NULUM-348291 format. One record per residue (C-alpha): residue number from 1; residue in three letters; x, y, z. Coordinates in steps of 0.5 Angstrom, whole numbers, plus 500, padded with zeros to 3 digits. Each point is the difference from the previous one (the first is absolute). Layout:
<sites>
(site NUM 'ALA' (X Y Z)) ...
</sites>
This chain:
<sites>
(site 1 'MET' (500 500 500)) (site 2 'LEU' (502 507 498)) (site 3 'PRO' (502 505 506)) (site 4 'PRO' (494 506 500)) (site 5 'SER' (505 505 497)) (site 6 'LYS' (500 496 494)) (site 7 'GLN' (493 498 500)) (site 8 'ASN' (498 507 500)) (site 9 'ARG' (505 502 494)) (site 10 'GLN' (497 494 496)) (site 11 'THR' (493 502 501)) (site 12 'SER' (501 507 499)) (site 13 'ARG' (503 498 493)) (site 14 'LEU' (494 496 499)) (site 15 'CYS' (495 506 501)) (site 16 'ARG' (504 505 496)) (site 17 'GLU' (496 502 494)) (site 18 'ARG' (504 502 493)) (site 19 'PRO' (498 508 499)) (site 20 'GLN' (496 500 493)) (site 21 'TYR' (505 505 497)) (site 22 'LEU' (496 500 493)) (site 23 'HIS' (494 502 504)) (site 24 'MET' (504 506 503)) (site 25 'ALA' (503 502 493)) (site 26 'ILE' (493 500 497)) (site 27 'GLY' (497 504 506)) (site 28 'ALA' (506 505 500)) (site 29 'MET' (499 501 492)) (site 30 'LEU' (493 502 501)) (site 31 'VAL' (501 505 506)) (site 32 'ALA' (506 503 496)) (site 33 'PHE' (495 500 494)) (site 34 'PHE' (494 503 503)) (site 35 'ASP' (504 505 505)) (site 36 'TYR' (503 503 494)) (site 37 'SER' (494 500 495)) (site 38 'LEU' (495 502 505)) (site 39 'SER' (504 505 505)) (site 40 'HIS' (497 506 496)) (site 41 'PRO' (493 498 498)) (site 42 'ILE' (498 498 507)) (site 43 'ARG' (502 507 503)) (site 44 'THR' (496 503 495)) (site 45 'LEU' (494 496 501)) (site 46 'LEU' (500 501 507)) (site 47 'THR' (501 508 499)) (site 48 'GLU' (494 499 495)) (site 49 'ILE' (496 496 505)) (site 50 'ILE' (501 505 506)) (site 51 'GLY' (498 505 495)) (site 52 'GLN' (494 497 498)) (site 53 'ALA' (498 499 508)) (site 54 'LEU' (502 507 502)) (site 55 'SER' (495 503 494)) (site 56 'LEU' (495 495 503)) (site 57 'ALA' (501 503 507)) (site 58 'GLN' (500 507 496)) (site 59 'ILE' (507 502 502)) (site 60 'GLN' (503 504 495)) (site 61 'ILE' (507 497 498)) (site 62 'GLU' (505 501 494)) (site 63 'LYS' (504 494 497)) (site 64 'ALA' (508 502 499)) (site 65 'TRP' (506 496 498)) (site 66 'THR' (506 501 504)) (site 67 'LEU' (507 497 499)) (site 68 'GLU' (499 495 506)) (site 69 'GLY' (493 498 496)) (site 70 'PRO' (493 502 500)) (site 71 'ALA' (497 505 505)) (site 72 'LEU' (493 503 502)) (site 73 'ALA' (500 507 502)) (site 74 'MET' (495 502 504)) (site 75 'ARG' (497 506 504)) (site 76 'LEU' (499 498 508)) (site 77 'LEU' (494 503 504)) (site 78 'ASP' (505 505 503)) (site 79 'GLU' (501 503 493)) (site 80 'THR' (508 497 500)) (site 81 'GLU' (502 497 494)) (site 82 'LEU' (503 492 500)) (site 83 'LEU' (503 496 495)) (site 84 'ILE' (500 493 501)) (site 85 'VAL' (505 496 496)) (site 86 'LEU' (499 493 499)) (site 87 'THR' (507 498 501)) (site 88 'TRP' (502 492 500)) (site 89 'GLN' (499 500 508)) (site 90 'ARG' (493 504 500)) (site 91 'SER' (497 496 494)) (site 92 'GLY' (502 493 504)) (site 93 'PHE' (504 498 494)) (site 94 'LEU' (506 499 504)) (site 95 'SER' (496 496 505)) (site 96 'ILE' (497 496 495)) (site 97 'THR' (507 499 497)) (site 98 'VAL' (503 498 506)) (site 99 'PHE' (494 495 502)) (site 100 'SER' (501 497 493)) (site 101 'LEU' (508 499 500)) (site 102 'LEU' (499 497 507)) (site 103 'PHE' (494 495 498)) (site 104 'VAL' (505 498 494)) (site 105 'LEU' (506 499 504)) (site 106 'LEU' (496 496 506)) (site 107 'THR' (494 497 497)) (site 108 'PHE' (502 498 493)) (site 109 'PRO' (506 495 503)) (site 110 'LEU' (495 496 503)) (site 111 'LYS' (496 494 498)) (site 112 'GLY' (494 501 496)) (site 113 'PRO' (496 502 494)) (site 114 'LEU' (503 506 496)) (site 115 'TRP' (493 502 498)) (site 116 'CYS' (498 501 507)) (site 117 'LYS' (507 504 502)) (site 118 'ILE' (498 504 494)) (site 119 'ALA' (493 501 502)) (site 120 'TRP' (502 502 507)) (site 121 'LEU' (505 505 498)) (site 122 'GLY' (495 503 495)) (site 123 'LEU' (495 500 505)) (site 124 'GLY' (504 503 505)) (site 125 'ASN' (502 506 496)) (site 126 'VAL' (493 502 498)) (site 127 'VAL' (498 499 507)) (site 128 'GLY' (506 505 502)) (site 129 'LEU' (498 505 494)) (site 130 'VAL' (493 500 503)) (site 131 'TRP' (503 501 507)) (site 132 'ASN' (504 506 498)) (site 133 'LEU' (494 503 496)) (site 134 'ILE' (497 500 507)) (site 135 'ARG' (506 503 503)) (site 136 'LEU' (501 506 495)) (site 137 'PHE' (492 501 501)) (site 138 'LEU' (501 501 507)) (site 139 'LEU' (506 504 499)) (site 140 'VAL' (497 505 495)) (site 141 'MET' (494 501 505)) (site 142 'ALA' (504 501 506)) (site 143 'ALA' (504 505 496)) (site 144 'TYR' (493 504 498)) (site 145 'TYR' (497 500 506)) (site 146 'LEU' (505 500 505)) (site 147 'GLY' (506 504 497)) (site 148 'GLU' (507 498 497)) (site 149 'GLY' (502 498 507)) (site 150 'ALA' (495 495 501)) (site 151 'PHE' (502 498 493)) (site 152 'LYS' (507 499 502)) (site 153 'VAL' (498 496 506)) (site 154 'VAL' (495 495 497)) (site 155 'ASP' (505 499 494)) (site 156 'PHE' (506 498 505)) (site 157 'VAL' (495 495 504)) (site 158 'THR' (496 497 495)) (site 159 'GLY' (505 498 496)) (site 160 'PRO' (503 494 504)) (site 161 'ALA' (493 499 503)) (site 162 'ILE' (497 499 494)) (site 163 'ASP' (505 495 497)) (site 164 'PHE' (500 496 506)) (site 165 'LEU' (492 499 499)) (site 166 'TRP' (501 497 493)) (site 167 'VAL' (507 497 500)) (site 168 'VAL' (499 495 506)) (site 169 'PRO' (493 498 498)) (site 170 'VAL' (502 499 493)) (site 171 'TRP' (506 496 502)) (site 172 'SER' (497 496 505)) (site 173 'LEU' (494 498 495)) (site 174 'GLY' (505 499 494)) (site 175 'LEU' (505 495 505)) (site 176 'SER' (493 496 502)) (site 177 'LEU' (498 499 493)) (site 178 'LEU' (507 498 498)) (site 179 'ALA' (500 495 505)) (site 180 'SER' (493 497 499)) (site 181 'ALA' (501 500 493)) (site 182 'GLU' (506 495 501)) (site 183 'ARG' (496 496 505)) (site 184 'ARG' (495 499 495)) (site 185 'LYS' (505 498 495)) (site 186 'GLY' (503 495 505)) (site 187 'THR' (493 497 502)) (site 188 'LYS' (499 499 492)) (site 189 'GLY' (507 497 499)) (site 190 'GLY' (499 495 506)) (site 191 'LYS' (493 497 498)) 
</sites>
């Protein structure tokens, strides 16, 4: 019989799974392609959606373009002018990109169907976009009704809070779905 230290090493070798490098490469290419091709249209779309929502609320805004990206120029209730630029951080694009890269690096190497991983990556990006749209709407409303100081505070506080609200559940659900898909595959193969 082997000593306990060698038994532990032997069982750890048996349980170790090989990373799915092809899945990682496909995921990295998808993230790079979509981040490059959608970076400008997403921020423009968010500007347009916020502009339409504000016009429904009868808040006058003007859309502008700066070197940093699309912007909303608005006159606040206290008659001051504020230019809200949808930078990479404020638009949520940076948090979606970080989520995508972490998802590819940490989830795509695991066993499981590639379609499931890609579907959850896409769904996670859509959920992140929706949550960041809500965040932008809160920012604009805080600026309009409470002033520029409140805008800065809400911008600082809601960024990490909103990211936490969507990243953790999407990540957890994605891993759960991947594990259940792998279990179902194992039970079908065992019959």
